[in-house]
N, CA and C atoms as an extended XYZ file, in Angstrom:
258
Properties=species:S:1:pos:R:3:atomname:S:1:resname:S:1:resid:I:1 pbc="F F F"
N       221.804      155.204        2.378 N   MET     1
C       222.688      154.210        0.874 CA  MET     1
C       221.341      153.235        1.105 C   MET     1
N       221.401      152.834        2.015 N   ARG     2
C       220.546      151.772        2.578 CA  ARG     2
C       219.430      151.729        2.337 C   ARG     2
N       218.978      152.899        1.869 N   PHE     3
C       217.385      154.043        2.149 CA  PHE     3
C       217.242      153.254        0.234 C   PHE     3
N       218.476      153.814       -0.479 N   LEU     4
C       218.599      154.043       -1.804 CA  LEU     4
C       218.815      152.263       -2.738 C   LEU     4
N       219.198      151.500       -1.850 N   ILE     5
C       219.461      150.141       -2.226 CA  ILE     5
C       217.947      149.006       -1.659 C   ILE     5
N       217.509      150.047       -0.960 N   ALA     6
C       215.854      149.200       -0.145 CA  ALA     6
C       215.339      149.521       -2.131 C   ALA     6
N       215.428      151.060       -1.911 N   ALA     7
C       214.064      151.269       -2.900 CA  ALA     7
C       214.364      150.321       -4.484 C   ALA     7
N       215.662      150.420       -4.701 N   LEU     8
C       216.156      150.359       -6.265 CA  LEU     8
C       215.633      148.549       -6.010 C   LEU     8
N       215.549      147.434       -4.594 N   LEU     9
C       215.270      146.546       -5.118 CA  LEU     9
C       213.416      145.498       -4.689 C   LEU     9
N       212.985      146.748       -4.308 N   MET    10
C       211.740      147.063       -4.138 CA  MET    10
C       211.224      147.270       -5.452 C   MET    10
N       211.607      148.219       -6.368 N   THR    11
C       211.201      148.354       -7.710 CA  THR    11
C       211.770      147.118       -8.545 C   THR    11
N       212.863      146.224       -8.547 N   ALA    12
C       213.113      145.671       -9.318 CA  ALA    12
C       212.333      144.739       -8.780 C   ALA    12
N       211.836      144.158       -6.947 N   GLY    13
C       210.783      143.387       -7.436 CA  GLY    13
C       209.739      143.512       -7.982 C   GLY    13
N       209.129      144.339       -8.123 N   MET    14
C       207.112      145.018       -8.176 CA  MET    14
C       207.039      144.257      -10.117 C   MET    14
N       208.854      144.635      -10.795 N   LEU    15
C       208.585      144.900      -12.016 CA  LEU    15
C       209.520      143.790      -12.892 C   LEU    15
N       209.476      142.657      -12.126 N   SER    16
C       210.065      141.201      -12.341 CA  SER    16
C       208.706      140.272      -13.085 C   SER    16
N       209.529      140.538      -14.011 N   PRO    17
C       208.538      139.283      -14.528 CA  PRO    17
C       207.740      138.415      -14.642 C   PRO    17
N       208.229      137.665      -13.375 N   LEU    18
C       207.952      136.180      -13.078 CA  LEU    18
C       207.329      136.408      -11.952 C   LEU    18
N       206.598      137.640      -11.339 N   THR    19
C       205.455      137.881      -10.470 CA  THR    19
C       204.244      138.099      -11.470 C   THR    19
N       204.275      138.511      -12.529 N   SER    20
C       202.921      138.679      -13.277 CA  SER    20
C       202.863      137.112      -14.346 C   SER    20
N       203.563      136.451      -14.000 N   PHE    21
C       203.060      135.133      -15.322 CA  PHE    21
C       202.606      133.579      -14.019 C   PHE    21
N       203.191      134.249      -13.018 N   ALA    22
C       202.805      132.693      -11.632 CA  ALA    22
C       202.469      133.299      -10.681 C   ALA    22
N       200.690      132.555      -10.746 N   ALA    23
C       200.042      132.150       -9.425 CA  ALA    23
C       200.129      131.137       -8.901 C   ALA    23
N       200.420      131.174       -7.397 N   SER    24
C       199.929      129.731       -7.405 CA  SER    24
C       198.510      129.986       -5.967 C   SER    24
N       198.378      128.738       -6.146 N   ALA    25
C       196.133      128.186       -5.364 CA  ALA    25
C       196.343      127.246       -4.798 C   ALA    25
N       194.874      126.959       -4.655 N   ASP    26
C       194.902      125.566       -4.274 CA  ASP    26
C       193.051      125.581       -4.202 C   ASP    26
N       192.782      124.140       -4.978 N   VAL    27
C       191.286      123.954       -4.337 CA  VAL    27
C       191.012      122.727       -3.707 C   VAL    27
N       189.930      122.169       -3.535 N   GLU    28
C       189.122      121.121       -2.509 CA  GLU    28
C       187.811      120.859       -3.533 C   GLU    28
N       188.328      119.061       -3.965 N   ALA    29
C       187.345      118.813       -5.522 CA  ALA    29
C       187.834      118.065       -4.833 C   ALA    29
N       187.199      116.935       -5.809 N   THR    30
C       186.425      115.291       -5.987 CA  THR    30
C       187.169      115.091       -7.523 C   THR    30
N       188.384      114.272       -7.869 N   ILE    31
C       188.757      113.696       -8.466 CA  ILE    31
C       187.802      112.683       -9.508 C   ILE    31
N       188.084      113.589      -11.298 N   LYS    32
C       186.595      113.239      -11.738 CA  LYS    32
C       187.165      111.979      -12.617 C   LYS    32
N       188.625      112.504      -13.184 N   ALA    33
C       189.150      110.724      -13.773 CA  ALA    33
C       190.874      111.187      -13.788 C   ALA    33
N       191.679      110.421      -14.137 N   VAL    34
C       192.993      110.048      -13.864 CA  VAL    34
C       193.336      110.212      -15.351 C   VAL    34
N       194.372      110.953      -16.533 N   ASN    35
C       195.214      110.248      -17.102 CA  ASN    35
C       196.670      109.771      -17.041 C   ASN    35
N       196.715      108.798      -17.113 N   LEU    36
C       198.048      108.556      -16.862 CA  LEU    36
C       199.108      108.330      -18.262 C   LEU    36
N       198.588      108.770      -19.371 N   ASP    37
C       199.269      109.307      -20.720 CA  ASP    37
C       199.156      110.234      -20.763 C   ASP    37
N       197.760      111.499      -20.332 N   ALA    38
C       198.534      113.320      -20.127 CA  ALA    38
C       198.490      112.944      -19.178 C   ALA    38
N       199.132      112.528      -18.336 N   MET    39
C       199.357      113.010      -16.958 CA  MET    39
C       198.768      114.407      -16.837 C   MET    39
N       197.882      114.070      -16.379 N   SER    40
C       196.576      115.033      -15.808 CA  SER    40
C       195.481      114.319      -15.108 C   SER    40
N       194.979      115.568      -14.687 N   LEU    41
C       193.581      114.626      -13.459 CA  LEU    41
C       192.934      116.124      -13.372 C   LEU    41
N       191.843      115.889      -13.707 N   THR    42
C       190.714      116.055      -14.300 CA  THR    42
C       189.526      116.212      -12.250 C   THR    42
N       189.366      117.732      -11.803 N   LEU    43
C       188.469      118.019      -11.165 CA  LEU    43
C       186.801      117.949      -11.283 C   LEU    43
N       186.193      117.695      -10.479 N   ASP    44
C       184.868      117.822      -11.060 CA  ASP    44
C       184.744      119.225      -11.001 C   ASP    44
N       185.173      120.244      -10.774 N   ASP    45
C       185.877      121.222      -10.565 CA  ASP    45
C       184.867      121.761      -12.534 C   ASP    45
N       185.655      121.001      -13.005 N   GLY    46
C       185.773      120.805      -14.702 CA  GLY    46
C       186.883      121.552      -15.213 C   GLY    46
N       187.978      121.373      -13.957 N   LYS    47
C       188.835      122.405      -14.605 CA  LYS    47
C       190.038      121.024      -14.757 C   LYS    47
N       191.165      120.682      -15.984 N   THR    48
C       192.283      119.636      -16.232 CA  THR    48
C       193.056      120.230      -15.104 C   THR    48
N       194.380      119.555      -14.371 N   TYR    49
C       195.231      119.864      -14.115 CA  TYR    49
C       196.596      119.026      -14.648 C   TYR    49
N       197.435      119.381      -14.871 N   SER    50
C       198.565      118.788      -15.716 CA  SER    50
C       199.614      118.581      -13.883 C   SER    50
N       200.231      117.505      -14.040 N   VAL    51
C       201.904      116.879      -13.228 CA  VAL    51
C       202.761      116.486      -13.698 C   VAL    51
N       203.337      116.883      -12.702 N   PRO    52
C       204.805      116.935      -13.430 CA  PRO    52
C       205.633      115.388      -13.525 C   PRO    52
N       206.192      114.852      -14.421 N   GLU    53
C       206.558      113.260      -14.973 CA  GLU    53
C       206.930      112.425      -13.167 C   GLU    53
N       207.458      112.787      -12.417 N   GLU    54
C       207.430      112.394      -11.581 CA  GLU    54
C       206.431      111.920       -9.913 C   GLU    54
N       205.846      112.329      -10.473 N   PHE    55
C       204.222      111.885      -10.309 CA  PHE    55
C       203.356      111.014       -9.113 C   PHE    55
N       203.357      110.274       -8.559 N   ASN    56
C       202.911      109.334       -8.357 CA  ASN    56
C       201.653      108.854       -8.113 C   ASN    56
N       200.606      108.049       -9.014 N   PHE    57
C       199.240      108.323       -9.352 CA  PHE    57
C       198.897      107.429       -7.524 C   PHE    57
N       199.688      106.685       -7.347 N   ASP    58
C       198.721      105.874       -6.410 CA  ASP    58
C       198.082      105.673       -5.458 C   ASP    58
N       196.820      105.568       -5.777 N   GLY    59
C       195.604      105.569       -4.832 CA  GLY    59
C       194.534      106.712       -5.156 C   GLY    59
N       195.275      107.731       -5.836 N   LEU    60
C       193.848      108.325       -6.815 CA  LEU    60
C       193.586      107.748       -7.779 C   LEU    60
N       192.344      107.838       -7.745 N   GLU    61
C       191.126      107.322       -8.919 CA  GLU    61
C       190.120      108.471       -8.307 C   GLU    61
N       188.850      108.414       -9.587 N   ALA    62
C       187.659      109.502       -9.877 CA  ALA    62
C       187.211      108.975       -8.259 C   ALA    62
N       186.386      110.004       -7.041 N   GLY    63
C       185.717      109.870       -6.236 CA  GLY    63
C       186.601      110.142       -5.492 C   GLY    63
N       187.284      109.954       -5.464 N   VAL    64
C       189.184      110.638       -4.095 CA  VAL    64
C       188.436      112.083       -3.885 C   VAL    64
N       187.926      112.261       -2.541 N   ARG    65
C       188.569      113.858       -2.491 CA  ARG    65
C       189.939      115.198       -1.920 C   ARG    65
N       190.242      116.465       -2.672 N   VAL    66
C       191.364      115.654       -2.736 CA  VAL    66
C       191.536      117.494       -1.812 C   VAL    66
N       193.183      118.136       -1.706 N   ILE    67
C       193.286      119.235       -1.906 CA  ILE    67
C       194.196      119.156       -3.278 C   ILE    67
N       194.356      119.899       -4.135 N   VAL    68
C       195.330      120.464       -5.081 CA  VAL    68
C       196.026      121.873       -4.618 C   VAL    68
N       197.389      121.866       -4.326 N   TYR    69
C       198.184      123.045       -4.272 CA  TYR    69
C       198.332      123.117       -5.871 C   TYR    69
N       197.900      124.037       -7.012 N   PHE    70
C       198.654      124.252       -7.966 CA  PHE    70
C       198.922      125.846       -8.183 C   PHE    70
N       199.680      125.791       -9.770 N   THR    71
C       200.172      127.320      -10.112 CA  THR    71
C       199.758      127.489      -11.467 C   THR    71
N       199.035      128.112      -12.256 N   LEU    72
C       199.314      128.688      -13.418 CA  LEU    72
C       200.658      128.795      -14.415 C   LEU    72
N       200.473      128.347      -15.049 N   VAL    73
C       202.102      128.859      -15.702 CA  VAL    73
C       201.498      128.229      -17.405 C   VAL    73
N       201.771      129.174      -17.554 N   ASP    74
C       201.353      129.391      -19.358 CA  ASP    74
C       199.998      129.207      -19.554 C   ASP    74
N       198.985      130.019      -18.580 N   GLY    75
C       196.760      129.814      -18.078 CA  GLY    75
C       197.281      127.485      -18.537 C   GLY    75
N       198.071      126.902      -18.089 N   LYS    76
C       197.711      125.751      -17.572 CA  LYS    76
C       197.886      125.401      -16.498 C   LYS    76
N       196.844      124.937      -15.237 N   ARG    77
C       197.546      124.725      -14.155 CA  ARG    77
C       198.096      123.483      -13.923 C   ARG    77
N       199.048      123.723      -12.707 N   VAL    78
C       200.761      122.487      -12.753 CA  VAL    78
C       200.563      121.861      -11.642 C   VAL    78
N       199.847      121.393      -11.063 N   VAL    79
C       200.242      120.307       -9.646 CA  VAL    79
C       201.861      120.583       -9.129 C   VAL    79
N       201.702      121.701       -7.467 N   ASP    80
C       202.536      121.740       -6.744 CA  ASP    80
C       203.582      120.125       -5.561 C   ASP    80
N       201.480      120.777       -5.021 N   ASP    81
C       201.052      119.420       -4.054 CA  ASP    81
C       199.577      119.086       -4.052 C   ASP    81
N       199.455      118.070       -3.523 N   LEU    82
C       197.868      117.546       -3.542 CA  LEU    82
C       197.734      116.349       -1.997 C   LEU    82
N       197.055      116.809       -2.005 N   GLU    83
C       196.857      116.231       -0.206 CA  GLU    83
C       195.249      115.382       -0.140 C   GLU    83
N       195.277      114.034       -0.103 N   VAL    84
C       194.077      113.849       -0.028 CA  VAL    84
C       193.807      113.099        1.596 C   VAL    84
N       192.147      114.090        1.373 N   ILE    85
C       191.190      114.209        1.764 CA  ILE    85
C       190.317      113.306        2.516 C   ILE    85
N       190.509      112.515        4.320 N   GLN    86
C       189.877      110.791        4.051 CA  GLN    86
C       188.300      111.665        5.262 C   GLN    86
């Protein structure tokens, strides 16, 4: 019985639509631009990263080196966390 339940849970996990739509990653780069109106950061890799409304932009400006942890959501890079490199 335990084997059957484990097999069902494993199958359900593999077929879950959430696993195919979300992918976490991180990137180390330098901030190229900060857009407060659009709530986004553009890095020197040429990509734009959206940030949540409660995001704190203090200390972030062009030229600051960061590690950005993000998730791909509907083709957009959404920042989960950000670390400033000194």
